[in-house]
C-alpha positions in Angstrom: 134.6 1.7 70.0 135.9 5.2 69.4 134.1 8.5 70.0 133.1 8.9 66.3 131.5 5.4 66.4 129.7 6.3 69.6 128.2 9.4 67.9 127.1 7.5 64.9 125.6 4.6 66.9 122.0 4.1 65.7 119.4 4.0 68.5 116.3 3.8 66.4 116.2 3.1 62.6 113.0 2.9 60.7 113.4 3.1 56.9 115.1 6.4 56.1 114.7 7.6 59.7 117.9 7.1 61.7 118.0 8.4 65.2 121.6 8.3 66.5 123.5 9.3 69.6 124.7 12.4 67.7 121.0 13.4 67.3 120.6 13.5 71.1 123.7 15.6 71.4 122.6 17.9 68.6 119.1 18.4 70.2 120.7 19.0 73.6 123.0 21.7 72.2 120.1 23.2 70.2 118.0 23.5 73.5 120.9 25.2 75.3 121.4 27.6 72.3 117.7 28.4 72.3 117.5 29.0 76.1 120.6 31.2 76.1 119.5 33.2 73.1 116.1 33.9 74.6 117.7 34.9 77.9 120.1 37.3 76.2 117.4 38.8 74.0 115.1 39.3 76.9 117.8 40.8 79.0 118.8 43.2 76.2 115.3 44.3 75.4 114.2 44.8 79.0 117.3 46.7 80.1 116.9 49.4 77.5 115.1 52.5 78.6 114.2 53.7 75.1 111.4 51.3 74.6 108.1 51.3 76.5 107.3 48.3 78.8 104.4 47.2 76.7 106.5 47.3 73.5 109.3 45.4 75.2 106.9 42.5 75.8 105.7 42.5 72.2 109.2 42.7 70.8 110.4 39.9 73.0 107.4 37.7 72.2 108.0 38.2 68.5 111.7 37.2 68.8 110.7 34.2 71.0 108.3 32.8 68.5 110.9 33.2 65.7 113.7 31.5 67.7 111.4 28.7 68.8 110.2 28.1 65.2 113.8 28.1 64.1 114.7 25.6 66.8 111.8 23.3 66.0 112.7 23.3 62.3 116.4 22.5 63.0 115.4 19.9 65.6 113.4 18.0 63.0 116.4 18.1 60.6 118.7 16.9 63.4 116.6 13.8 64.0 116.6 13.1 60.3 113.2 14.5 59.2 113.2 16.5 56.0 110.9 19.5 56.5 110.5 20.1 52.7 109.3 16.5 52.2 106.9 16.8 55.2 105.4 20.1 53.9 105.1 18.8 50.3 103.4 15.6 51.5 100.9 17.5 53.7 100.1 20.3 51.2 96.7 18.9 50.4 96.0 18.4 54.1 97.1 21.9 54.9 94.7 23.3 52.2 91.8 21.4 53.7 92.7 22.5 57.2 93.0 26.1 56.0 89.5 26.1 54.7 88.1 24.6 57.9 90.3 26.7 60.3 90.1 30.1 58.6 89.2 31.8 61.9 92.1 30.1 63.7 94.6 31.2 61.1 93.1 34.7 61.2 93.7 34.8 64.9 97.3 33.8 64.4 97.9 36.4 61.8 96.2 39.0 64.0 98.5 38.0 66.9 101.6 38.6 64.7 100.2 42.0 63.7 99.5 43.0 67.3 103.1 42.0 68.3 104.6 43.9 65.3 102.7 47.2 65.3 102.1 47.3 69.1 98.9 49.2 68.7 97.7 47.3 71.7 100.3 46.4 74.3 100.5 44.6 77.7 99.3 47.0 80.4 97.1 49.0 78.0 93.6 49.9 79.2 91.1 49.3 76.4 87.3 49.4 75.9 86.0 46.5 73.9 82.2 45.9 73.6 81.6 48.6 76.2 83.8 46.7 78.7 86.8 48.3 80.3 89.7 45.9 80.7 93.5 45.9 81.0 95.7 43.8 78.8 97.7 41.2 80.7 99.1 38.9 78.0 99.2 38.7 74.2 99.7 35.3 72.7 99.7 34.3 69.0 96.0 33.3 69.0 94.4 35.0 72.0 94.9 38.0 74.3 94.2 37.8 78.0 92.7 40.8 79.8 91.3 41.5 83.2 88.1 43.5 83.9 87.3 46.0 86.7 85.5 43.1 88.4 88.9 41.3 88.5 87.6 38.6 86.1 89.9 37.4 83.3 88.6 37.3 79.8 90.1 35.7 76.7 89.8 37.8 73.5 90.5 36.4 70.0 93.2 38.4 68.4 91.1 38.9 65.3 88.6 40.8 67.4 91.3 43.3 68.4 92.4 43.9 64.9 89.1 44.0 63.1 86.9 45.8 65.7 86.9 49.4 66.8 88.7 49.4 70.1 89.2 52.4 72.4 92.8 52.4 73.8 93.1 54.8 76.7 96.8 54.4 76.9 97.9 54.1 73.3 100.0 57.3 73.1 99.9 58.4 76.8 99.6 56.9 80.2 97.1 59.6 81.2 93.5 60.3 80.0 90.7 62.7 80.7 87.5 61.8 82.5 84.2 63.6 83.4 82.0 63.7 86.4 78.6 65.4 86.2 76.7 67.2 89.0 73.3 68.9 89.1 72.2 71.6 91.6 69.3 73.9 92.0 69.6 77.4 90.6 72.3 79.4 92.4 73.1 83.1 92.0 76.8 82.5 92.7 77.5 79.8 90.1 81.1 80.9 89.6 81.7 80.4 93.3 80.4 76.8 93.0 82.9 76.3 90.2 85.8 77.5 92.4 84.7 75.3 95.2 84.5 72.2 93.0 87.9 72.9 91.5 89.3 73.2 95.0 87.8 69.9 96.0 89.3 68.2 93.0 92.8 69.6 93.6 92.8 67.9 97.0 92.3 64.5 95.4 95.8 62.8 95.2 94.9 60.7 92.1 94.0 63.8 90.0 96.9 65.2 88.0 97.6 68.9 88.5 98.7 69.2 84.9 96.7 69.3 82.6 94.7 71.4 85.0 91.1 70.2 85.8 88.3 72.5 84.7 84.5 72.9 85.2 82.1 73.3 82.3 78.6 74.6 82.7 76.7 72.2 80.4 72.9 72.7 80.8 70.0 74.8 82.0 67.2 72.6 83.3 63.7 73.5 84.3 64.8 74.1 87.9 68.4 72.9 87.9 71.8 73.7 86.6 74.1 70.9 85.3 77.9 71.2 85.2 80.7 68.8 84.3 84.0 68.4 86.0 86.9 67.3 83.8 90.1 65.9 85.2 93.2 63.8 84.1 94.6 60.8 85.9 97.1 58.0 85.4 95.0 55.5 87.3 92.9 54.7 84.3 91.9 51.2 85.1 90.4 52.2 88.5 89.2 55.6 87.5 85.6 54.9 88.7 87.0 54.9 92.3 88.4 58.4 91.7 85.1 59.6 90.2 83.3 58.2 93.2 85.6 60.0 95.6 84.9 63.3 93.7 81.2 62.8 93.9 81.4 62.1 97.6 83.4 65.3 98.1 81.0 67.4 96.1 77.9 66.0 97.8 79.4 66.4 101.3 80.5 69.9 100.7 77.2 71.0 99.1 75.2 69.3 101.9 77.4 71.0 104.5 76.8 74.5 103.0 73.1 73.9 102.3 73.5 73.8 98.5 70.5 71.8 97.3 71.0 68.8 95.1 67.6 68.0 93.5 66.1 64.5 93.5 65.1 63.1 90.2 61.5 64.2 89.4 60.5 60.8 88.2 61.6 59.1 91.4 59.8 61.7 93.5 56.6 61.1 91.5 56.8 57.4 92.0 57.3 57.8 95.7 54.2 60.0 96.0 52.2 57.5 94.0 53.2 54.7 96.4 52.2 56.8 99.4 48.8 57.4 97.9 48.3 53.7 97.5 
């Protein structure tokens, strides 16, 4: 038996289906081609410095799904299955499935849209349903994100394309945040402003540019309220930075006898409990 006869040797034959030794060799070569292609594409994409990291992931994922789809289609042909016949024979079934699985197909289409336009990328910090989370993985049907409580959540891709989503890192890896503080009336309010700015400048997580600033926001009945605005790159854990700023402000005001008023409602409730 020569080499050609070995390749044409039929292992399984059922009707028109004929699985030969050459089919095994063809599938083996197809797998090698697919693995090498994915490796070269991934290496090429991730080595370039002209593309952001999040977009690199989206671009590679898109190529990966295309190549795997191409490999599956060719693999079916290698083993002797005609894709056109399969699709034609299952047309009615696909229509029925399409009606029953509209949401699933919508998620798949949304996944392709997310990978193509990269409006939401891996590593982005977003706000969805008042929940701050960071994107960890984008698949064809779902997106995996992690919350500030270090809990993973699975988001349908259709939610990300059809809902209003805040993306803190869409165009920049920095964003502005605000911390409010209330003090009793002071004659030297501008000195308070300078003190607060000096405290913020000492925080290593606050960016020096854009420069932080203080805004006098409200006159209360017996208090003054001001807001501190700052920029940072640590968007996902910004609440820790805000907490450090509040600690610094409170400690400095307490040290220099600057009074921070208690909430009037809380005081009233405490007095009521004492009377009881």
